N, C-alpha and C positions, 0 to 999 in steps of 0.2 A: 231745282231753281235755284239763281243766283242769290249767295247772298248778297243779302245788300243791308247796312243797318239803319238808312233811313225807310226803309220797305219794314223790319220792324222784328226781320229775322236774323239770328245770332251767327254772328260770323265761326267756323271751326278753329278751336283755339288746340296748340300743342302743348302739355306739361310739358315745362324746363327743371331742371335740377341742377338747381345754384349750390347746392354740394358736389358737386362732381370737378375735381379734379383736372387739369391736365398733366400730359403724360410728362413733360418738367417736370410739376412741382410733386406726382409722385416718385420720380426717382430722387429729387431731393429729401423728401423724406424718409422716404426707405433709408435711403444712407444715411440720415441725420439717428434716424434710430439704432443705424446696426454702432456707433457710435457713440451715443448719447444714449445713459441707461436712467430710468427714474425718474425723467423730467417731462410729461409729456404736456405739460403747459409750454413751457417754454420751444421744443422744437414744432406745435400747434402754432404760435406766435407766429414765427420765422418762417415756415409755411407759408404762412396767409397771408404774408409783407411780403415772400417770395414772387408771389403767383398773384396779384399786387402789381406785382412790377413789372412780370412779363404779359400781363393785360397790357398796360401801357394805364394804365387806368390811377397810377400815384399823383397827386395835389403837386401842381407847378409851385416853384419858388418854394418848394421845404423840401428836406431830405426826404426821400422813401420810406425812411422810419427812423422814429427815437425810441430806443427802446432803456428801459432802465432795471437791470439783471439785481435781485436782490437775493437777500442769503447766506447763508453761514458760510466758511471758510469748506473746500474740500468738495464741494456739491455738481460743480461743473458749468460752471459762468464765465468763465473766461472759453472753458474747453468748448461751451456748444460753435460759439464766435473763433473759435481756430478751424471746429471740427467740420462748420457752412464752407469757411475758406479753403478746406481740401479736396469737400464733395465739388464747387463751385468752379473754382480754380486751380487746382491739383496741389494744391502747397499752401499746407495750412500755417504759414506765416506772409500770407498774399494781403496781409490789412495796415490801415497803417497803426497805433499801436500809442498811446499815449498812457507813460505810468504818471498816473495824477501827485505820486508819491514825492518825484522828481518836479515838481512847480507847486510848491508848499510857499513859498517866498514873492511877490510881486516881481520882483529886476526876474526871476526867471521865466519868465512867458516870450522871454526874446530863444529862448533855445528851441522854444516853437514855431514863433512863427520872424522869428530872425528880426536882427535888431533896424531901425531908422540910419537914411545913409546920413554917413558924419558923422556918425557912433562910433566910438573907438572898438575894434575888432567886427566893424560892419562885412566886409568882405570876408571874416572865416566864421561867419555864423551861419550856420543854412537850415532855413525855416525846417523843419520837421512836416507837416500840410504844407503842399504845394499840386500846380493840378497833375503834374508828373509823375508825384506821386502817387497820387489818385489812378491814372489813366493805366501804371505800372498793372495792377490786375485783371484789365479790361480781353477779355478770350474773344475775339471771333465781334460773332453776334451779343453778348453778353458783356453789357457796356453797364457795368456794377462795381461799385465798390463798397468796404468796408473802413467803418474808423470806430475802432473801441477805448475809449477812456477809463484804465484800471482801477479803483476804488477812487470815484472820482467828492467820496469826501473829505477827501486830502487836498482837493484842492484851493488852492489862492484864490482872491476876491477878483484879482484880472484874469484868470483864467474863467472862475465862472459870467462873466463879462461877456468875453470870448464865446465861450460855450451857448449862452443867452441866443448869443446873436446867430450862430449857427447852427439850432432847433428853429429859430424862428422861419429865418432867410434863407436858410440855404446857403452863405455867401461869408466867406473868413477874407480881410485885407489883411495882407503881408507889413513887413514894417518897412518893406519899400515903396507900398502903395499899389502892388501888385494884387489883381482880385480873383478869389477860387470857388469853386463854383460846388458844390454838395450835393447841388441838385439831383443826383446820379446813386447818392450814397446811403447804407442804411449806417445811424450812429448808435453803437454799442455805449452800452455802462453801464459800470459794475460796481455794488457798495456791500458792504458788511453792517451796516446800520441794523441793529437791532439783534447783530449775534449771540450776545450773549443772551439776550431773553428769550432766544429760541433753541436755545443751547438749554439753558435750565429745562426748560419745557420739553425737548425729544428724549433727556436721557433721567428726570424726577430731580434736577435740581430746585423745583420748589416742593419738593414732599412728595409730591402726585406724578403718576404719566399720564394721560388722558387715553380713553380706549381709540383705538386707529381709527373711526372713524368720522373722529371728530376732529382728528387730528391736523388732519388738513385745514380746515376748514380754521384753524386756532393760527397757525402755522402763515395762513396766508394775512391774516386781522393783524396779528404779534409785526408783520414785518412790513406793511402799506401804514400800520398805524406808526413807526420808528421813521420811517419815510417821509412822513408829512410833516414828522416834529421836526426836523433833522433840516430838509429842502425846502425852500423859499416855494407860497404858489406858486409864482412866477414861474419857475423851475418844471413845477408839480405841468401845471397847466398847456406845457410844451410837451409834453410825452405824448406817445400814442398810448404805449401800455407799461403798467410795470409788473412785474413777470416774477414771481418767487419761483425761490428753488426749495426743492424742501431737501431734509436731511437725508440720508441715504440706509439707506437697513440694512440685514447682513443678505439677506434673495436678492436685494438692486450692487451689492458686496461682490455677491458671485459672479452676475455678468460683466462688471468689471475688471474684476481677475479674470473673464476668459477673455475678454477684449485685451487687455495686457501680456496674456502669454499668447496670443497671436500674434501681437507684435512680437515679442521677445524670437520667438518662432523663425520670424518674419528677418527677425536683424541679422540671426545667429547664418539664418540661409544663406543670406545674398551680401549681407553687410562683411565678412570675414573672408578672410583665404583658407582656411579651414572647414567650409559648408559643412553643418551635422544636422542629425532632428533629437526632437527630446519628447518621453511621454512622461506624461507628473501621473502619476498614483493618488486616487483620490483622496488618502487620510495624507500626502503631501499638499493637495488644496486647502484642505481642512485645516492644517497647517499655518498656510499662507495666511488663509482666511482670519482665524485667530491673534496671532501675530501683528495681523492689520486692521484690527478693528478695535475704533473708535470714535463715537457718533462725537466728537469734539475735531476732530482733525477730519474727516470726511475720508474721499477717497485718494487724499493727499500719502495721506497712513496707511493704505494698504502698498501705495506705488513705495513709500522709504524701505515694508518689510520685503517688498519684492526687489528693489534695489542692495538690502543686505541680505538676504537668506538664499537670493537666485543667483541676481545678478554678477558681485564680484566673485563666488565661488565656481561660475562659469568661465569670468574672468581668468582665473587660475586656473584651469585646467587647462586652458586655449593655451597661455601663455609657458605654460611650464610643457605643450606639447605630448599630454594624456588624452587629447582628441583626435582625431584624425580625419581628413576624408570621408562623408561618409559613413557615419560614427552613430547610429544610436544610443541615445544616452535614458537613462531612466534615474527618474529623479523621486525619492521615495524620503518620506519623515525613518528619521533617526529614533532606532526605540531609544526609550525612554531618555534622550537629548532633547535640545532645544536648537535645530539646527537639522536639514535636509542633505539627505546622502542619494552617494553618486556614484552608478554604476554603467559600464560598456558592456557587448558583445566582447571578448579576445579571444580568438579560434574556438572556437565554441563553447569556449566556458564566460561563465561572469567575472568580468575583472572588474572590483573595488575602488573610485575613489576618497580616499582620505575614511578606509574605513580599518581600521587595524583590531574590531572588534566586531564580529558582526553575531546574534542570534540565529538560530538554524529557522526562526518562522519566519524571521526577515528575509534569511533568502531564500525560502521557497515564497514571501509576497512578490519578490524581485523574480526570482521566476516565472509564475505568474503571468505577471504582467508582460514577459518578454515573451513567452510563445502568445499569448493572449494575442 
């Protein structure tokens, strides 16, 4: 029988799934999660924005999204923007980055939008945000741009006034009266407001540490309350989302370490004239984690430990010709010393780098790693 609403029959319906992602969004999410550790809410917020953009449903006359990224230092606020740019544009620096610490005085706004005609230095002052700079990141059909305002709490009042207009109308008027259209742009803003309270909360500085199941909720509440105290209602009202980044735990730092080690392997196998491979023991990994774990500084402290204990020694081994193309380097923790030990095979034997004293247990462990 013919389905007809007027005849009282119910038309056949197909159930739709609004949670399904497009292939482009799925790829974007997977790539982000390979680069960003422990910040699921931030990744999800960015993926949702990207899907809205791909569907063409972003509001006209506004940026595609205005995101305020909150959290202590070293948790990945800037890194997630770089990771998104690397995934979509093939270059982690394919964005316009405004370091708000350089715009703490009103007269410095000329570095951002250029000086008006007739002012001294007008021709020498090139605006940072231009239409050409925005479109530089476009790739084929992907007409999308990123603008990052880093440490937004340090901005001057003049920059705040410009920013409010950008967030609301997606337009910016330069010093020479040219207009910049930011309607195909995602605006990212990072801030460390509330970082002191968050550090005390997660490290027990207040005399106690909350159970893990309540910690995330407390971190979110503290960060958002700090932002509402710091920023005006006009600013908060123009945001699409406040994204809170959580302090990294040791298990998450282990994942960050693995990512960093893969990056180093890529660098030494492709960026030097003496490519080699390295294998790192579990003891050495734990040593780097021990030296690089500090909840006050997050992943940045781990990266400094990697630079000190791994990158600098590798540079010395390369500079002094101790590593040759095709070598397999074994990295372990030096027994009873606060450093790493390095060894490679040479003519069937282990050749030790900077290892005048080696005990038998260490040698056996290194042999096992080589053989395994």
